[in-house]
C-alpha positions, -999 to 999 in steps of 0.1 A, spaced: -92 73 -206 -73 108 -207 -38 105 -211 -17 129 -196 20 137 -206 47 124 -182 61 160 -182 28 171 -163 29 142 -140 67 150 -129 60 188 -125 35 178 -98 58 157 -77 76 180 -57 43 195 -44 28 165 -33 47 165 3 38 201 7 3 196 3 4 164 25 20 184 52 -5 210 48 -35 190 52 -17 175 83 -13 208 101 -49 216 94 -63 181 105 -49 188 140 -74 190 169 -78 226 178 -84 221 215 -52 199 219 -73 170 237 -65 134 229 -81 120 198 -114 98 201 -100 65 193 -133 51 191 -140 74 164 -110 78 147 -108 73 107 -105 36 95 -68 29 87 -83 10 54 -109 9 37 -120 -15 9 -131 -8 -30 -138 -26 -60 -124 -20 -100 -96 -8 -117 -63 4 -99 -26 4 -102 -7 -25 -84 30 -21 -75 35 -49 -55 60 -62 -81 81 -33 -87 117 -40 -76 132 -12 -98 118 20 -93 137 50 -104 145 74 -74 141 111 -85 145 133 -53 121 126 -28 98 108 -53 102 75 -73 91 67 -108 75 30 -105 64 10 -134 30 -9 -120 5 -33 -136 -30 -24 -142 -54 -45 -121 -94 -49 -121 -102 -64 -87 -113 -58 -52 -85 -34 -33 -75 -16 -3 -69 20 4 -51 31 35 -67 62 44 -40 81 58 -20 78 23 -46 90 1 -32 124 -18 -63 139 -30 -67 163 0 -106 169 -4 -112 132 -10 -90 123 20 -110 145 44 -143 132 31 -134 97 34 -119 101 68 -148 117 80 -174 93 70 -155 59 73 -144 59 113 -138 30 135 -173 36 152 -190 40 117 -170 22 92 -173 19 55 -183 -14 37 -169 -22 1 -173 10 -21 -188 31 6 -157 53 9 -156 86 -13 -122 75 -20 -136 44 -43 -157 68 -65 -129 92 -72 -106 65 -82 -133 46 -100 -145 77 -121 -112 95 -125 -120 123 -98 -84 118 -78 -68 150 -79 -32 158 -68 -22 195 -70 -50 202 -94 -42 174 -117 -68 148 -122 -56 111 -123 -74 81 -138 -53 59 -120 -41 54 -85 -20 28 -70 -37 10 -42 -31 -27 -25 -48 -60 -39 -39 -95 -36 -28 -101 -72 -2 -128 -70 2 -129 -37 5 -167 -35 37 -163 -60 52 -136 -42 49 -152 -5 69 -182 -16 101 -161 -11 105 -155 25 104 -117 29 136 -101 41 140 -76 69 154 -43 57 169 -23 84 197 2 75 205 5 112 216 -34 117 252 -41 117 267 -54 85 235 -44 66 244 -39 29 210 -32 9 192 0 -2 190 27 23 160 39 2 125 22 -5 95 35 -27 57 39 -7 33 36 -38 0 37 -15 -22 64 -29 4 74 -54 -11 89 -87 -3 73 -118 -1 77 -156 -3 57 -186 26 47 -202 23 48 -242 57 28 -247 63 7 -215 96 -16 -215 75 -40 -198 39 -47 -215 28 -63 -183 36 -26 -165 17 -1 -186 13 24 -156 37 49 -144 33 58 -104 48 86 -86 57 68 -55 71 88 -22 106 79 -11 112 67 24 147 61 47 132 40 71 134 -1 78 115 -19 54 105 -53 39 121 -69 10 92 -87 -5 114 -108 -29 137 -119 -2 163 -91 -10 170 -55 4 186 -44 -32 167 -32 -60 171 -45 -94 186 -26 -124 198 1 -99 164 9 -89 149 8 -54 119 -16 -45 83 -6 -40 77 -21 -5 58 -14 31 73 -8 68 93 -35 83 71 -32 116 40 -41 95 53 -77 88 60 -107 115 87 -124 101 85 -153 125 50 -159 116 51 -147 80 23 -126 82 11 -93 89 11 -75 118 -16 -51 111 -50 -59 101 -52 -63 64 -89 -68 50 -94 -103 36 -59 -117 45 -76 -145 66 -91 -157 34 -57 -152 9 -34 -167 36 -55 -197 37 -58 -199 1 -19 -197 -4 -13 -226 23 -4 -259 11 -33 -282 10 -27 -303 43 -40 -308 77 -24 -283 103 -7 -301 136 -34 -308 162 -27 -293 196 -17 -320 222 -47 -328 244 -43 -334 283 -40 -369 296 -75 -384 309 -73 -401 343 -101 -419 336 -121 -435 304 -144 -411 292 -170 -438 287 
């Protein structure tokens, strides 16, 4: 695969937010009418193959409105949030083809080919690696109950910022400090409530945590509040091997036989 220099990658980070804003403005409805919910773009599409995985990156280094996260290199089924696709052309194609009315099946979304064949382009730079989401290591991660990280909560003492790596472009690191994380991804930085996946709201080694919005997680039921493809199987696979409590049955006034 092509190995681009880190300098090229960091030079493009400042332009990513501008590109996304331009697309958002161009994507608005010209007539100002309400969007067609039935034919709205799919929130997430599913792909197979290699991708960057930043689920276990609690020490991302913040650089302005971007964060440099060391991430894993994984080959398995993965999920792409369509709103987070940073290749503007691929985002348009994917959201036009994959809708709620006509959903894309696995590997049918244009973004899947862009990731698989190194056609993912951000600010005229092609990237062989893209950060998406997959369930690798989920059972070990979920053993530690996620923490709600709300910066406005009384007595909050965690990080103010966190990294959003969905759709982030990534490069190979020829000399990674952690051989298990050979990719460097340019993730967005947010200052909104988030989930502390390792049970903490504070990053490690002075860094910030790669995570997802706090509103996406039900802390009582310990599950997602949003539709996540395949989670119904992953949740069962991670659960202890035992029977679940059976709901109480109503008393019978007469014998059934």
